[in-house]
PyMOL CGO cylinders between C-alpha atoms (Angstrom):
from pymol import cmd
from pymol.cgo import CYLINDER

trace = [
    CYLINDER, -25.90, -73.37, -15.06, -29.32, -72.92, -13.43, 0.3, 1, 1, 1, 1, 1, 1,
    CYLINDER, -29.32, -72.92, -13.43, -32.69, -73.89, -14.89, 0.3, 1, 1, 1, 1, 1, 1,
    CYLINDER, -32.69, -73.89, -14.89, -33.32, -70.37, -16.21, 0.3, 1, 1, 1, 1, 1, 1,
    CYLINDER, -33.32, -70.37, -16.21, -30.01, -70.39, -18.05, 0.3, 1, 1, 1, 1, 1, 1,
    CYLINDER, -30.01, -70.39, -18.05, -30.78, -73.77, -19.63, 0.3, 1, 1, 1, 1, 1, 1,
    CYLINDER, -30.78, -73.77, -19.63, -34.21, -72.55, -20.77, 0.3, 1, 1, 1, 1, 1, 1,
    CYLINDER, -34.21, -72.55, -20.77, -32.63, -69.41, -22.21, 0.3, 1, 1, 1, 1, 1, 1,
    CYLINDER, -32.63, -69.41, -22.21, -30.06, -71.49, -24.09, 0.3, 1, 1, 1, 1, 1, 1,
    CYLINDER, -30.06, -71.49, -24.09, -32.81, -73.62, -25.63, 0.3, 1, 1, 1, 1, 1, 1,
    CYLINDER, -32.81, -73.62, -25.63, -34.71, -70.45, -26.57, 0.3, 1, 1, 1, 1, 1, 1,
    CYLINDER, -34.71, -70.45, -26.57, -31.66, -69.21, -28.46, 0.3, 1, 1, 1, 1, 1, 1,
    CYLINDER, -31.66, -69.21, -28.46, -31.36, -72.55, -30.25, 0.3, 1, 1, 1, 1, 1, 1,
    CYLINDER, -31.36, -72.55, -30.25, -35.05, -72.54, -31.14, 0.3, 1, 1, 1, 1, 1, 1,
    CYLINDER, -35.05, -72.54, -31.14, -34.84, -70.81, -34.56, 0.3, 1, 1, 1, 1, 1, 1,
    CYLINDER, -34.84, -70.81, -34.56, -31.96, -73.04, -35.64, 0.3, 1, 1, 1, 1, 1, 1,
    CYLINDER, -31.96, -73.04, -35.64, -33.90, -76.17, -34.67, 0.3, 1, 1, 1, 1, 1, 1,
    CYLINDER, -33.90, -76.17, -34.67, -36.98, -74.96, -36.55, 0.3, 1, 1, 1, 1, 1, 1,
    CYLINDER, -36.98, -74.96, -36.55, -34.97, -74.19, -39.66, 0.3, 1, 1, 1, 1, 1, 1,
    CYLINDER, -34.97, -74.19, -39.66, -33.45, -77.69, -39.47, 0.3, 1, 1, 1, 1, 1, 1,
    CYLINDER, -33.45, -77.69, -39.47, -36.94, -79.12, -40.03, 0.3, 1, 1, 1, 1, 1, 1,
    CYLINDER, -36.94, -79.12, -40.03, -36.30, -78.62, -43.74, 0.3, 1, 1, 1, 1, 1, 1,
    CYLINDER, -36.30, -78.62, -43.74, -33.33, -81.00, -43.49, 0.3, 1, 1, 1, 1, 1, 1,
    CYLINDER, -33.33, -81.00, -43.49, -35.62, -83.84, -42.45, 0.3, 1, 1, 1, 1, 1, 1,
    CYLINDER, -35.62, -83.84, -42.45, -38.29, -83.41, -45.11, 0.3, 1, 1, 1, 1, 1, 1,
    CYLINDER, -38.29, -83.41, -45.11, -39.15, -86.24, -47.53, 0.3, 1, 1, 1, 1, 1, 1,
    CYLINDER, -39.15, -86.24, -47.53, -37.08, -84.71, -50.35, 0.3, 1, 1, 1, 1, 1, 1,
    CYLINDER, -37.08, -84.71, -50.35, -33.91, -84.66, -48.26, 0.3, 1, 1, 1, 1, 1, 1,
    CYLINDER, -33.91, -84.66, -48.26, -34.45, -88.14, -46.86, 0.3, 1, 1, 1, 1, 1, 1,
    CYLINDER, -34.45, -88.14, -46.86, -35.24, -89.73, -50.23, 0.3, 1, 1, 1, 1, 1, 1,
    CYLINDER, -35.24, -89.73, -50.23, -32.35, -87.95, -51.96, 0.3, 1, 1, 1, 1, 1, 1,
    CYLINDER, -32.35, -87.95, -51.96, -29.85, -88.92, -49.28, 0.3, 1, 1, 1, 1, 1, 1,
    CYLINDER, -29.85, -88.92, -49.28, -31.14, -92.51, -49.15, 0.3, 1, 1, 1, 1, 1, 1,
    CYLINDER, -31.14, -92.51, -49.15, -30.87, -92.94, -52.92, 0.3, 1, 1, 1, 1, 1, 1,
    CYLINDER, -30.87, -92.94, -52.92, -27.38, -91.41, -52.96, 0.3, 1, 1, 1, 1, 1, 1,
    CYLINDER, -27.38, -91.41, -52.96, -26.20, -93.70, -50.17, 0.3, 1, 1, 1, 1, 1, 1,
    CYLINDER, -26.20, -93.70, -50.17, -27.73, -96.79, -51.78, 0.3, 1, 1, 1, 1, 1, 1,
    CYLINDER, -27.73, -96.79, -51.78, -25.91, -96.13, -55.08, 0.3, 1, 1, 1, 1, 1, 1,
    CYLINDER, -25.91, -96.13, -55.08, -22.61, -94.53, -54.04, 0.3, 1, 1, 1, 1, 1, 1,
    CYLINDER, -22.61, -94.53, -54.04, -22.25, -95.47, -50.38, 0.3, 1, 1, 1, 1, 1, 1,
    CYLINDER, -22.25, -95.47, -50.38, -20.41, -92.82, -48.38, 0.3, 1, 1, 1, 1, 1, 1,
    CYLINDER, -20.41, -92.82, -48.38, -18.76, -91.18, -51.39, 0.3, 1, 1, 1, 1, 1, 1,
    CYLINDER, -18.76, -91.18, -51.39, -21.19, -88.24, -51.56, 0.3, 1, 1, 1, 1, 1, 1,
    CYLINDER, -21.19, -88.24, -51.56, -20.99, -87.34, -47.88, 0.3, 1, 1, 1, 1, 1, 1,
    CYLINDER, -20.99, -87.34, -47.88, -18.76, -84.40, -48.83, 0.3, 1, 1, 1, 1, 1, 1,
    CYLINDER, -18.76, -84.40, -48.83, -21.80, -82.77, -50.45, 0.3, 1, 1, 1, 1, 1, 1,
    CYLINDER, -21.80, -82.77, -50.45, -23.71, -83.01, -47.18, 0.3, 1, 1, 1, 1, 1, 1,
    CYLINDER, -23.71, -83.01, -47.18, -20.81, -81.59, -45.15, 0.3, 1, 1, 1, 1, 1, 1,
    CYLINDER, -20.81, -81.59, -45.15, -20.03, -78.64, -47.42, 0.3, 1, 1, 1, 1, 1, 1,
    CYLINDER, -20.03, -78.64, -47.42, -23.69, -77.84, -48.00, 0.3, 1, 1, 1, 1, 1, 1,
    CYLINDER, -23.69, -77.84, -48.00, -24.06, -77.74, -44.22, 0.3, 1, 1, 1, 1, 1, 1,
    CYLINDER, -24.06, -77.74, -44.22, -21.22, -75.23, -44.01, 0.3, 1, 1, 1, 1, 1, 1,
    CYLINDER, -21.22, -75.23, -44.01, -22.84, -73.11, -46.72, 0.3, 1, 1, 1, 1, 1, 1,
    CYLINDER, -22.84, -73.11, -46.72, -26.15, -73.38, -44.90, 0.3, 1, 1, 1, 1, 1, 1,
    CYLINDER, -26.15, -73.38, -44.90, -24.58, -71.97, -41.73, 0.3, 1, 1, 1, 1, 1, 1,
    CYLINDER, -24.58, -71.97, -41.73, -23.46, -68.91, -43.69, 0.3, 1, 1, 1, 1, 1, 1,
    CYLINDER, -23.46, -68.91, -43.69, -26.88, -68.47, -45.28, 0.3, 1, 1, 1, 1, 1, 1,
    CYLINDER, -26.88, -68.47, -45.28, -28.63, -68.73, -41.92, 0.3, 1, 1, 1, 1, 1, 1,
    CYLINDER, -28.63, -68.73, -41.92, -26.23, -66.23, -40.39, 0.3, 1, 1, 1, 1, 1, 1,
    CYLINDER, -26.23, -66.23, -40.39, -26.87, -63.73, -43.19, 0.3, 1, 1, 1, 1, 1, 1,
    CYLINDER, -26.87, -63.73, -43.19, -30.65, -64.15, -43.00, 0.3, 1, 1, 1, 1, 1, 1,
    CYLINDER, -30.65, -64.15, -43.00, -30.62, -63.82, -39.21, 0.3, 1, 1, 1, 1, 1, 1,
    CYLINDER, -30.62, -63.82, -39.21, -28.47, -60.71, -39.47, 0.3, 1, 1, 1, 1, 1, 1,
    CYLINDER, -28.47, -60.71, -39.47, -30.96, -59.27, -41.98, 0.3, 1, 1, 1, 1, 1, 1,
    CYLINDER, -30.96, -59.27, -41.98, -33.82, -59.80, -39.53, 0.3, 1, 1, 1, 1, 1, 1,
    CYLINDER, -33.82, -59.80, -39.53, -31.91, -58.42, -36.55, 0.3, 1, 1, 1, 1, 1, 1,
    CYLINDER, -31.91, -58.42, -36.55, -30.70, -55.25, -38.30, 0.3, 1, 1, 1, 1, 1, 1,
    CYLINDER, -30.70, -55.25, -38.30, -33.82, -54.36, -40.30, 0.3, 1, 1, 1, 1, 1, 1,
    CYLINDER, -33.82, -54.36, -40.30, -36.52, -55.88, -38.10, 0.3, 1, 1, 1, 1, 1, 1,
    CYLINDER, -36.52, -55.88, -38.10, -38.14, -57.31, -41.23, 0.3, 1, 1, 1, 1, 1, 1,
    CYLINDER, -38.14, -57.31, -41.23, -38.09, -60.54, -43.20, 0.3, 1, 1, 1, 1, 1, 1,
    CYLINDER, -38.09, -60.54, -43.20, -36.52, -60.83, -46.63, 0.3, 1, 1, 1, 1, 1, 1,
    CYLINDER, -36.52, -60.83, -46.63, -39.94, -60.52, -48.29, 0.3, 1, 1, 1, 1, 1, 1,
    CYLINDER, -39.94, -60.52, -48.29, -40.72, -57.33, -46.38, 0.3, 1, 1, 1, 1, 1, 1,
    CYLINDER, -40.72, -57.33, -46.38, -37.36, -55.84, -47.28, 0.3, 1, 1, 1, 1, 1, 1,
    CYLINDER, -37.36, -55.84, -47.28, -37.90, -56.64, -50.96, 0.3, 1, 1, 1, 1, 1, 1,
    CYLINDER, -37.90, -56.64, -50.96, -41.30, -54.95, -50.88, 0.3, 1, 1, 1, 1, 1, 1,
    CYLINDER, -41.30, -54.95, -50.88, -39.95, -51.88, -49.13, 0.3, 1, 1, 1, 1, 1, 1,
    CYLINDER, -39.95, -51.88, -49.13, -36.92, -51.61, -51.39, 0.3, 1, 1, 1, 1, 1, 1,
    CYLINDER, -36.92, -51.61, -51.39, -38.34, -52.48, -54.83, 0.3, 1, 1, 1, 1, 1, 1,
    CYLINDER, -38.34, -52.48, -54.83, -42.11, -52.09, -54.50, 0.3, 1, 1, 1, 1, 1, 1,
    CYLINDER, -42.11, -52.09, -54.50, -45.03, -54.29, -55.42, 0.3, 1, 1, 1, 1, 1, 1,
    CYLINDER, -45.03, -54.29, -55.42, -43.96, -54.85, -59.04, 0.3, 1, 1, 1, 1, 1, 1,
    CYLINDER, -43.96, -54.85, -59.04, -41.12, -57.06, -57.82, 0.3, 1, 1, 1, 1, 1, 1,
    CYLINDER, -41.12, -57.06, -57.82, -42.97, -58.38, -54.79, 0.3, 1, 1, 1, 1, 1, 1,
    CYLINDER, -42.97, -58.38, -54.79, -45.94, -59.93, -56.62, 0.3, 1, 1, 1, 1, 1, 1,
    CYLINDER, -45.94, -59.93, -56.62, -43.91, -62.27, -58.88, 0.3, 1, 1, 1, 1, 1, 1,
    CYLINDER, -43.91, -62.27, -58.88, -41.76, -63.30, -55.92, 0.3, 1, 1, 1, 1, 1, 1,
    CYLINDER, -41.76, -63.30, -55.92, -44.87, -63.86, -53.80, 0.3, 1, 1, 1, 1, 1, 1,
    CYLINDER, -44.87, -63.86, -53.80, -46.43, -66.05, -56.51, 0.3, 1, 1, 1, 1, 1, 1,
    CYLINDER, -46.43, -66.05, -56.51, -43.22, -68.06, -56.81, 0.3, 1, 1, 1, 1, 1, 1,
    CYLINDER, -43.22, -68.06, -56.81, -42.94, -68.41, -53.04, 0.3, 1, 1, 1, 1, 1, 1,
    CYLINDER, -42.94, -68.41, -53.04, -46.59, -69.47, -52.77, 0.3, 1, 1, 1, 1, 1, 1,
    CYLINDER, -46.59, -69.47, -52.77, -46.06, -72.16, -55.42, 0.3, 1, 1, 1, 1, 1, 1,
    CYLINDER, -46.06, -72.16, -55.42, -42.96, -73.44, -53.62, 0.3, 1, 1, 1, 1, 1, 1,
    CYLINDER, -42.96, -73.44, -53.62, -44.82, -73.43, -50.30, 0.3, 1, 1, 1, 1, 1, 1,
    CYLINDER, -44.82, -73.43, -50.30, -47.64, -75.54, -51.73, 0.3, 1, 1, 1, 1, 1, 1,
    CYLINDER, -47.64, -75.54, -51.73, -45.13, -77.88, -53.34, 0.3, 1, 1, 1, 1, 1, 1,
    CYLINDER, -45.13, -77.88, -53.34, -43.28, -78.28, -50.04, 0.3, 1, 1, 1, 1, 1, 1,
    CYLINDER, -43.28, -78.28, -50.04, -46.55, -78.83, -48.17, 0.3, 1, 1, 1, 1, 1, 1,
    CYLINDER, -46.55, -78.83, -48.17, -47.53, -81.51, -50.69, 0.3, 1, 1, 1, 1, 1, 1,
    CYLINDER, -47.53, -81.51, -50.69, -44.20, -83.28, -50.21, 0.3, 1, 1, 1, 1, 1, 1,
    CYLINDER, -44.20, -83.28, -50.21, -44.55, -83.12, -46.43, 0.3, 1, 1, 1, 1, 1, 1,
    CYLINDER, -44.55, -83.12, -46.43, -48.10, -84.51, -46.52, 0.3, 1, 1, 1, 1, 1, 1,
    CYLINDER, -48.10, -84.51, -46.52, -47.02, -87.30, -48.85, 0.3, 1, 1, 1, 1, 1, 1,
    CYLINDER, -47.02, -87.30, -48.85, -44.10, -88.22, -46.59, 0.3, 1, 1, 1, 1, 1, 1,
    CYLINDER, -44.10, -88.22, -46.59, -46.20, -88.19, -43.43, 0.3, 1, 1, 1, 1, 1, 1,
    CYLINDER, -46.20, -88.19, -43.43, -48.95, -90.18, -45.14, 0.3, 1, 1, 1, 1, 1, 1,
    CYLINDER, -48.95, -90.18, -45.14, -46.49, -92.85, -46.26, 0.3, 1, 1, 1, 1, 1, 1,
    CYLINDER, -46.49, -92.85, -46.26, -45.06, -93.06, -42.74, 0.3, 1, 1, 1, 1, 1, 1,
    CYLINDER, -45.06, -93.06, -42.74, -48.53, -93.49, -41.22, 0.3, 1, 1, 1, 1, 1, 1,
    CYLINDER, -48.53, -93.49, -41.22, -49.40, -96.10, -43.84, 0.3, 1, 1, 1, 1, 1, 1,
    CYLINDER, -49.40, -96.10, -43.84, -46.22, -98.12, -43.15, 0.3, 1, 1, 1, 1, 1, 1,
    CYLINDER, -46.22, -98.12, -43.15, -46.30, -97.83, -39.37, 0.3, 1, 1, 1, 1, 1, 1,
    CYLINDER, -46.30, -97.83, -39.37, -49.97, -98.67, -38.83, 0.3, 1, 1, 1, 1, 1, 1,
    CYLINDER, -49.97, -98.67, -38.83, -50.60, -100.88, -41.87, 0.3, 1, 1, 1, 1, 1, 1,
    CYLINDER, -50.60, -100.88, -41.87, -53.44, -98.76, -43.21, 0.3, 1, 1, 1, 1, 1, 1,
    CYLINDER, -53.44, -98.76, -43.21, -54.28, -97.69, -46.74, 0.3, 1, 1, 1, 1, 1, 1,
    CYLINDER, -54.28, -97.69, -46.74, -52.41, -94.71, -48.19, 0.3, 1, 1, 1, 1, 1, 1,
    CYLINDER, -52.41, -94.71, -48.19, -55.68, -92.76, -48.52, 0.3, 1, 1, 1, 1, 1, 1,
    CYLINDER, -55.68, -92.76, -48.52, -56.26, -93.23, -44.78, 0.3, 1, 1, 1, 1, 1, 1,
    CYLINDER, -56.26, -93.23, -44.78, -52.74, -91.96, -44.14, 0.3, 1, 1, 1, 1, 1, 1,
    CYLINDER, -52.74, -91.96, -44.14, -53.46, -88.85, -46.21, 0.3, 1, 1, 1, 1, 1, 1,
    CYLINDER, -53.46, -88.85, -46.21, -56.66, -88.15, -44.26, 0.3, 1, 1, 1, 1, 1, 1,
    CYLINDER, -56.66, -88.15, -44.26, -54.87, -88.65, -40.94, 0.3, 1, 1, 1, 1, 1, 1,
    CYLINDER, -54.87, -88.65, -40.94, -51.90, -86.46, -41.89, 0.3, 1, 1, 1, 1, 1, 1,
    CYLINDER, -51.90, -86.46, -41.89, -54.11, -83.62, -43.20, 0.3, 1, 1, 1, 1, 1, 1,
    CYLINDER, -54.11, -83.62, -43.20, -56.22, -83.77, -40.04, 0.3, 1, 1, 1, 1, 1, 1,
    CYLINDER, -56.22, -83.77, -40.04, -53.16, -83.78, -37.79, 0.3, 1, 1, 1, 1, 1, 1,
    CYLINDER, -53.16, -83.78, -37.79, -51.52, -80.87, -39.63, 0.3, 1, 1, 1, 1, 1, 1,
    CYLINDER, -51.52, -80.87, -39.63, -54.77, -78.87, -39.58, 0.3, 1, 1, 1, 1, 1, 1,
    CYLINDER, -54.77, -78.87, -39.58, -55.15, -79.36, -35.83, 0.3, 1, 1, 1, 1, 1, 1,
    CYLINDER, -55.15, -79.36, -35.83, -51.57, -78.31, -35.16, 0.3, 1, 1, 1, 1, 1, 1,
    CYLINDER, -51.57, -78.31, -35.16, -51.80, -75.22, -37.38, 0.3, 1, 1, 1, 1, 1, 1,
    CYLINDER, -51.80, -75.22, -37.38, -55.28, -73.91, -36.57, 0.3, 1, 1, 1, 1, 1, 1,
    CYLINDER, -55.28, -73.91, -36.57, -55.81, -74.98, -32.97, 0.3, 1, 1, 1, 1, 1, 1,
    CYLINDER, -55.81, -74.98, -32.97, -52.32, -74.64, -31.50, 0.3, 1, 1, 1, 1, 1, 1,
    CYLINDER, -52.32, -74.64, -31.50, -50.47, -71.49, -30.57, 0.3, 1, 1, 1, 1, 1, 1,
    CYLINDER, -50.47, -71.49, -30.57, -47.17, -70.64, -32.22, 0.3, 1, 1, 1, 1, 1, 1,
    CYLINDER, -47.17, -70.64, -32.22, -45.27, -71.39, -29.02, 0.3, 1, 1, 1, 1, 1, 1,
    CYLINDER, -45.27, -71.39, -29.02, -46.80, -74.86, -28.64, 0.3, 1, 1, 1, 1, 1, 1,
    CYLINDER, -46.80, -74.86, -28.64, -46.24, -75.67, -32.31, 0.3, 1, 1, 1, 1, 1, 1,
    CYLINDER, -46.24, -75.67, -32.31, -42.63, -74.54, -31.99, 0.3, 1, 1, 1, 1, 1, 1,
    CYLINDER, -42.63, -74.54, -31.99, -42.06, -76.87, -29.05, 0.3, 1, 1, 1, 1, 1, 1,
    CYLINDER, -42.06, -76.87, -29.05, -43.70, -79.80, -30.86, 0.3, 1, 1, 1, 1, 1, 1,
    CYLINDER, -43.70, -79.80, -30.86, -41.46, -79.29, -33.90, 0.3, 1, 1, 1, 1, 1, 1,
    CYLINDER, -41.46, -79.29, -33.90, -38.37, -78.95, -31.73, 0.3, 1, 1, 1, 1, 1, 1,
    CYLINDER, -38.37, -78.95, -31.73, -39.24, -82.21, -29.97, 0.3, 1, 1, 1, 1, 1, 1,
    CYLINDER, -39.24, -82.21, -29.97, -39.80, -84.06, -33.25, 0.3, 1, 1, 1, 1, 1, 1,
    CYLINDER, -39.80, -84.06, -33.25, -36.59, -82.76, -34.84, 0.3, 1, 1, 1, 1, 1, 1,
    CYLINDER, -36.59, -82.76, -34.84, -34.57, -83.62, -31.74, 0.3, 1, 1, 1, 1, 1, 1,
    CYLINDER, -34.57, -83.62, -31.74, -36.05, -87.13, -31.74, 0.3, 1, 1, 1, 1, 1, 1,
    CYLINDER, -36.05, -87.13, -31.74, -35.12, -87.65, -35.38, 0.3, 1, 1, 1, 1, 1, 1,
    CYLINDER, -35.12, -87.65, -35.38, -31.57, -86.42, -34.75, 0.3, 1, 1, 1, 1, 1, 1,
    CYLINDER, -31.57, -86.42, -34.75, -31.15, -88.79, -31.78, 0.3, 1, 1, 1, 1, 1, 1,
    CYLINDER, -31.15, -88.79, -31.78, -32.51, -91.66, -33.90, 0.3, 1, 1, 1, 1, 1, 1,
    CYLINDER, -32.51, -91.66, -33.90, -29.91, -90.94, -36.59, 0.3, 1, 1, 1, 1, 1, 1,
    CYLINDER, -29.91, -90.94, -36.59, -27.19, -90.79, -33.96, 0.3, 1, 1, 1, 1, 1, 1,
    CYLINDER, -27.19, -90.79, -33.96, -28.37, -94.09, -32.47, 0.3, 1, 1, 1, 1, 1, 1,
    CYLINDER, -28.37, -94.09, -32.47, -28.32, -95.93, -35.81, 0.3, 1, 1, 1, 1, 1, 1,
    CYLINDER, -28.32, -95.93, -35.81, -24.89, -94.48, -36.61, 0.3, 1, 1, 1, 1, 1, 1,
    CYLINDER, -24.89, -94.48, -36.61, -23.39, -96.49, -33.76, 0.3, 1, 1, 1, 1, 1, 1,
    CYLINDER, -23.39, -96.49, -33.76, -25.75, -99.48, -33.79, 0.3, 1, 1, 1, 1, 1, 1,
    CYLINDER, -25.75, -99.48, -33.79, -25.01, -100.25, -37.44, 0.3, 1, 1, 1, 1, 1, 1,
    CYLINDER, -25.01, -100.25, -37.44, -21.24, -100.17, -36.79, 0.3, 1, 1, 1, 1, 1, 1,
    CYLINDER, -21.24, -100.17, -36.79, -20.64, -97.59, -39.49, 0.3, 1, 1, 1, 1, 1, 1,
    CYLINDER, -20.64, -97.59, -39.49, -16.97, -97.20, -40.55, 0.3, 1, 1, 1, 1, 1, 1,
    CYLINDER, -16.97, -97.20, -40.55, -16.22, -93.86, -38.90, 0.3, 1, 1, 1, 1, 1, 1,
    CYLINDER, -16.22, -93.86, -38.90, -12.84, -93.53, -40.64, 0.3, 1, 1, 1, 1, 1, 1,
    CYLINDER, -12.84, -93.53, -40.64, -14.38, -93.95, -44.09, 0.3, 1, 1, 1, 1, 1, 1,
    CYLINDER, -14.38, -93.95, -44.09, -17.17, -91.53, -43.17, 0.3, 1, 1, 1, 1, 1, 1,
    CYLINDER, -17.17, -91.53, -43.17, -14.66, -88.89, -42.07, 0.3, 1, 1, 1, 1, 1, 1,
    CYLINDER, -14.66, -88.89, -42.07, -12.52, -89.32, -45.20, 0.3, 1, 1, 1, 1, 1, 1,
    CYLINDER, -12.52, -89.32, -45.20, -15.43, -89.23, -47.66, 0.3, 1, 1, 1, 1, 1, 1,
    CYLINDER, -15.43, -89.23, -47.66, -16.91, -86.23, -45.85, 0.3, 1, 1, 1, 1, 1, 1,
    CYLINDER, -16.91, -86.23, -45.85, -13.75, -84.18, -46.28, 0.3, 1, 1, 1, 1, 1, 1,
    CYLINDER, -13.75, -84.18, -46.28, -12.43, -85.35, -49.65, 0.3, 1, 1, 1, 1, 1, 1,
    CYLINDER, -12.43, -85.35, -49.65, -14.76, -84.86, -52.65, 0.3, 1, 1, 1, 1, 1, 1,
    CYLINDER, -14.76, -84.86, -52.65, -14.93, -87.69, -55.14, 0.3, 1, 1, 1, 1, 1, 1,
    CYLINDER, -14.93, -87.69, -55.14, -16.62, -87.80, -58.53, 0.3, 1, 1, 1, 1, 1, 1,
    CYLINDER, -16.62, -87.80, -58.53, -17.81, -90.86, -60.38, 0.3, 1, 1, 1, 1, 1, 1,
    CYLINDER, -17.81, -90.86, -60.38, -20.20, -91.37, -63.26, 0.3, 1, 1, 1, 1, 1, 1,
    CYLINDER, -20.20, -91.37, -63.26, -23.47, -89.59, -62.44, 0.3, 1, 1, 1, 1, 1, 1,
    CYLINDER, -23.47, -89.59, -62.44, -22.36, -88.97, -58.85, 0.3, 1, 1, 1, 1, 1, 1,
    CYLINDER, -22.36, -88.97, -58.85, -22.25, -85.22, -59.47, 0.3, 1, 1, 1, 1, 1, 1,
    CYLINDER, -22.25, -85.22, -59.47, -25.99, -85.15, -60.15, 0.3, 1, 1, 1, 1, 1, 1,
    CYLINDER, -25.99, -85.15, -60.15, -26.70, -86.88, -56.86, 0.3, 1, 1, 1, 1, 1, 1,
    CYLINDER, -26.70, -86.88, -56.86, -24.32, -84.55, -55.03, 0.3, 1, 1, 1, 1, 1, 1,
    CYLINDER, -24.32, -84.55, -55.03, -26.10, -81.59, -56.61, 0.3, 1, 1, 1, 1, 1, 1,
    CYLINDER, -26.10, -81.59, -56.61, -29.44, -83.03, -55.47, 0.3, 1, 1, 1, 1, 1, 1,
    CYLINDER, -29.44, -83.03, -55.47, -28.14, -83.41, -51.90, 0.3, 1, 1, 1, 1, 1, 1,
    CYLINDER, -28.14, -83.41, -51.90, -26.95, -79.80, -51.89, 0.3, 1, 1, 1, 1, 1, 1,
    CYLINDER, -26.95, -79.80, -51.89, -30.23, -78.59, -53.40, 0.3, 1, 1, 1, 1, 1, 1,
    CYLINDER, -30.23, -78.59, -53.40, -32.26, -80.49, -50.81, 0.3, 1, 1, 1, 1, 1, 1,
    CYLINDER, -32.26, -80.49, -50.81, -30.19, -78.94, -48.02, 0.3, 1, 1, 1, 1, 1, 1,
    CYLINDER, -30.19, -78.94, -48.02, -30.05, -75.29, -49.12, 0.3, 1, 1, 1, 1, 1, 1,
    CYLINDER, -30.05, -75.29, -49.12, -33.45, -73.80, -49.90, 0.3, 1, 1, 1, 1, 1, 1,
    CYLINDER, -33.45, -73.80, -49.90, -34.64, -70.18, -50.31, 0.3, 1, 1, 1, 1, 1, 1,
    CYLINDER, -34.64, -70.18, -50.31, -37.19, -70.68, -47.53, 0.3, 1, 1, 1, 1, 1, 1,
    CYLINDER, -37.19, -70.68, -47.53, -34.36, -70.56, -44.99, 0.3, 1, 1, 1, 1, 1, 1,
    CYLINDER, -34.36, -70.56, -44.99, -33.70, -66.90, -45.69, 0.3, 1, 1, 1, 1, 1, 1,
    CYLINDER, -33.70, -66.90, -45.69, -37.32, -65.85, -45.20, 0.3, 1, 1, 1, 1, 1, 1,
    CYLINDER, -37.32, -65.85, -45.20, -37.94, -68.18, -42.27, 0.3, 1, 1, 1, 1, 1, 1,
    CYLINDER, -37.94, -68.18, -42.27, -34.83, -67.38, -40.27, 0.3, 1, 1, 1, 1, 1, 1,
    CYLINDER, -34.83, -67.38, -40.27, -35.07, -63.61, -40.81, 0.3, 1, 1, 1, 1, 1, 1,
    CYLINDER, -35.07, -63.61, -40.81, -38.63, -63.82, -39.48, 0.3, 1, 1, 1, 1, 1, 1,
    CYLINDER, -38.63, -63.82, -39.48, -37.82, -66.10, -36.55, 0.3, 1, 1, 1, 1, 1, 1,
    CYLINDER, -37.82, -66.10, -36.55, -35.25, -63.74, -35.04, 0.3, 1, 1, 1, 1, 1, 1,
    CYLINDER, -35.25, -63.74, -35.04, -37.83, -60.96, -35.29, 0.3, 1, 1, 1, 1, 1, 1,
    CYLINDER, -37.83, -60.96, -35.29, -40.41, -63.14, -33.52, 0.3, 1, 1, 1, 1, 1, 1,
    CYLINDER, -40.41, -63.14, -33.52, -37.90, -63.77, -30.74, 0.3, 1, 1, 1, 1, 1, 1,
    CYLINDER, -37.90, -63.77, -30.74, -37.40, -60.03, -30.28, 0.3, 1, 1, 1, 1, 1, 1,
    CYLINDER, -37.40, -60.03, -30.28, -33.73, -60.07, -31.30, 0.3, 1, 1, 1, 1, 1, 1,
    CYLINDER, -33.73, -60.07, -31.30, -34.01, -56.85, -33.27, 0.3, 1, 1, 1, 1, 1, 1,
    CYLINDER, -34.01, -56.85, -33.27, -31.57, -53.96, -33.35, 0.3, 1, 1, 1, 1, 1, 1,
    CYLINDER, -31.57, -53.96, -33.35, -32.96, -50.85, -35.01, 0.3, 1, 1, 1, 1, 1, 1,
    CYLINDER, -32.96, -50.85, -35.01, -30.35, -48.24, -35.74, 0.3, 1, 1, 1, 1, 1, 1,
    CYLINDER, -30.35, -48.24, -35.74, -33.00, -45.53, -35.84, 0.3, 1, 1, 1, 1, 1, 1,
    CYLINDER, -33.00, -45.53, -35.84, -34.34, -46.57, -32.45, 0.3, 1, 1, 1, 1, 1, 1,
    CYLINDER, -34.34, -46.57, -32.45, -30.84, -46.53, -30.97, 0.3, 1, 1, 1, 1, 1, 1,
    CYLINDER, -30.84, -46.53, -30.97, -30.25, -43.09, -32.49, 0.3, 1, 1, 1, 1, 1, 1,
    CYLINDER, -30.25, -43.09, -32.49, -33.50, -41.73, -31.00, 0.3, 1, 1, 1, 1, 1, 1,
    CYLINDER, -33.50, -41.73, -31.00, -32.71, -43.20, -27.59, 0.3, 1, 1, 1, 1, 1, 1,
    CYLINDER, -32.71, -43.20, -27.59, -29.28, -41.61, -27.70, 0.3, 1, 1, 1, 1, 1, 1,
    CYLINDER, -29.28, -41.61, -27.70, -30.79, -38.21, -28.58, 0.3, 1, 1, 1, 1, 1, 1,
    CYLINDER, -30.79, -38.21, -28.58, -33.36, -38.56, -25.81, 0.3, 1, 1, 1, 1, 1, 1,
    CYLINDER, -33.36, -38.56, -25.81, -30.69, -39.42, -23.28, 0.3, 1, 1, 1, 1, 1, 1,
    CYLINDER, -30.69, -39.42, -23.28, -28.64, -36.39, -24.37, 0.3, 1, 1, 1, 1, 1, 1,
    CYLINDER, -28.64, -36.39, -24.37, -31.58, -34.00, -23.96, 0.3, 1, 1, 1, 1, 1, 1,
    CYLINDER, -31.58, -34.00, -23.96, -32.35, -35.13, -20.42, 0.3, 1, 1, 1, 1, 1, 1,
]
cmd.load_cgo(trace, "trace")
């Protein structure tokens, strides 16, 4: 495969990598860490099966964007009107602010631990860094930065998996066979909830549109008519 083919392959993987950012947010990390500390590997099945469900959700949302050329929010507005769109927009805005708060808190804690500074300094640094990335960087540059960060986190997880001599047989068994103990269901539910979020549907349906992977049936019909009249 030549360089152009490799670049094209990474471009296709781009939306999936961006969507996976949600899997590395503070809520997912804290939930998974607490579950592992209490139950060991016994809740890994929740992570595996939620990942399978997430693949289906991403496929459906991507298909929605490709076929309609619009995000889920745009389709809701076009189909049901503003009376349904406004409550959903308010709910989405609240969830976006909540997610942003969690991300800022997680980044601030990381800066505080890594550099030994006060938590307030970490908050100021994280807000400044996020503002610079959002307001002074293009979408393409921000996309590449996020892809680099997510790939680095994934490689770090893979590195620790082998360095810590994790029991691969136990991991495989607990990932495939569900087990329930006292209160383990609540942790499994939290792992699934931290993995599958409504933002995926809106984000992925919009990302495929941004990439130009859109198939309009009306446009195809008009092109076919034009070709027949020539």
